[in-house]
C-alpha positions in Angstrom: 2.7 -14.3 8.9 1.8 -11.8 6.3 -0.7 -12.8 3.6 -0.6 -11.1 0.2 -2.6 -11.6 -3.0 -1.1 -9.9 -6.0 -3.6 -9.0 -8.7 -1.3 -8.1 -11.7 -1.5 -11.6 -13.3 -5.1 -12.3 -12.3 -6.3 -9.0 -13.8 -3.7 -8.6 -16.6 -2.6 -5.2 -15.2 -0.2 -3.2 -17.3 0.1 0.1 -15.5 -0.2 -0.7 -11.8 0.7 -3.3 -9.2 -2.2 -4.0 -6.8 -2.2 -6.3 -3.9 -4.6 -7.2 -1.1 -2.8 -7.8 2.2 -3.5 -9.1 5.8 -1.2 -9.0 8.7 -2.3 -10.8 11.9 -2.3 -9.1 15.2 1.3 -8.3 16.4 2.8 -9.1 13.0 4.4 -7.0 10.3 5.6 -7.0 6.7 8.9 -8.9 7.2 11.2 -6.2 5.7 11.8 -2.5 5.4 11.8 -1.4 1.8 11.7 1.5 -0.7 11.3 1.6 -4.5 13.3 2.9 -7.4 10.3 4.4 -9.3 7.0 3.4 -7.8 5.0 5.3 -5.3 2.6 3.3 -3.1 -1.0 4.1 -2.2 -2.5 2.2 0.8 -6.1 1.9 1.7 -6.8 0.4 5.1 -9.7 -2.1 4.8 -9.9 -3.3 8.4 -8.2 -3.2 11.8 -5.4 -1.0 13.2 -1.7 -0.7 13.0 1.1 1.7 12.0 3.5 2.3 9.2 7.1 3.5 9.9 8.4 5.7 7.1 12.0 7.0 7.3 11.9 6.5 11.1 8.6 8.3 11.6 5.5 6.3 12.8 2.0 7.0 11.5 -1.0 5.3 13.1 -3.4 3.5 10.7 -7.1 2.7 11.2 -9.8 1.4 8.9 -10.7 3.9 6.2 -7.3 5.6 6.1 -5.6 6.4 2.8 -1.8 6.9 2.7 0.6 7.7 -0.2 4.4 7.0 0.2 7.0 8.4 -2.2 9.3 5.8 -3.9 12.3 6.7 -1.8 10.5 6.5 1.6 11.8 3.5 3.5 8.7 1.8 4.9 7.4 -1.1 7.0 3.8 -1.8 8.1 2.8 -3.3 11.4 -0.5 -4.6 12.8 -1.4 -3.6 16.4 -0.7 -6.1 19.1 -4.4 -6.7 19.6 -5.7 -6.2 16.0 -5.0 -7.6 12.6 -4.8 -5.1 9.7 -6.1 -5.5 6.2 -5.1 -3.2 3.4 -4.9 -2.7 -0.4 -1.6 -1.5 -1.8 -1.4 0.1 -5.2 2.0 0.8 -6.8 2.3 3.1 -9.8 5.3 4.9 -11.3 5.6 8.2 -9.6 4.9 11.1 -12.0 3.4 8.9 -14.7 -0.2 10.1 -14.7 -0.8 11.8 -18.0 -4.4 12.8 -17.5 -7.1 12.6 -14.9 -10.4 10.9 -15.6 -12.3 13.8 -17.3 -9.3 14.6 -19.5 -8.7 10.9 -20.4 -12.3 9.8 -21.0 -13.6 9.2 -24.5 -17.3 9.8 -25.2 
């Protein structure tokens, strides 16, 4: 069973989708998916696992960061002997208008 807490309603998010996720040992997100416009950024909070992107496998461990382009077909798996916890941030690819220093008001 995959556990997900979506934060868009809780925080009133208007420019990003953020979720906190846990997959028990041996489990996975129950579907392969891609997006029309949103890239995904993952931060691995705990545990170990892998993500399969377009048929390629990438190992994941606590502390890893990963960005996946919208069209990348993906699915995340926990290791057989370890759950995996992660944050997923979705934002529209190519939408960043300015970085912090350029967007800040003094």
